[in-house]
C-alpha positions, -999 to 999 in steps of 0.1 A, spaced: 260 469 580 296 466 582 314 482 613 337 499 589 306 519 574 297 534 608 311 566 619 334 573 649 317 562 680 335 587 703 316 620 695 314 653 715 298 653 749 273 677 760 257 683 794 219 684 795 222 713 823 237 735 798 223 723 764 201 752 757 231 772 743 246 743 723 218 732 702 234 743 669 268 725 680 246 694 690 227 690 659 262 697 636 279 669 658 249 645 656 252 648 617 288 636 619 280 606 644 266 596 677 268 626 702 265 618 738 244 636 765 254 638 802 232 643 830 250 649 863 283 641 847 274 606 832 265 597 797 227 592 798 215 597 761 228 594 726 217 615 698 224 608 660 211 616 627 180 599 613 200 586 585 225 569 608 196 556 629 179 541 600 214 524 590 219 511 625 182 500 631 162 496 599 125 489 602 103 485 574 72 493 595 85 527 604 60 554 591 61 593 591 35 619 589 37 641 558 54 671 574 80 648 593 90 625 565 126 626 560 139 645 528 155 614 516 124 594 519 103 622 503 125 621 473 122 584 470 85 585 472 80 615 448 102 597 422 82 564 426 48 584 421 62 602 391 73 570 374 39 555 381 20 584 369 42 583 337 35 547 331 -1 551 337 -2 578 311 17 558 287 -4 527 290 -37 551 287 -25 566 253 -51 559 227 -76 547 250 -93 581 255 -87 579 294 -71 606 312 -50 604 342 
């Protein structure tokens, strides 16, 4: 990934001690780019969207449970399954086999 494709690195900072009231802001900011969490005034953690994480650190071994699969991945999987089913139905036409 080219550096020019990455979002701005200096996102908003949140204090862990007061985070409970800022969850909506945190998730909104994390969708825009890396978001920093401070503990005792020092940056200790970085939060980012799953899409950005995948771009920065792709791993073909990554797996999700059904309920936690990102929407983007679900759409890709469902489209592939539909294509496979259509191809199977097409190849079974006239054979008497049902899919």
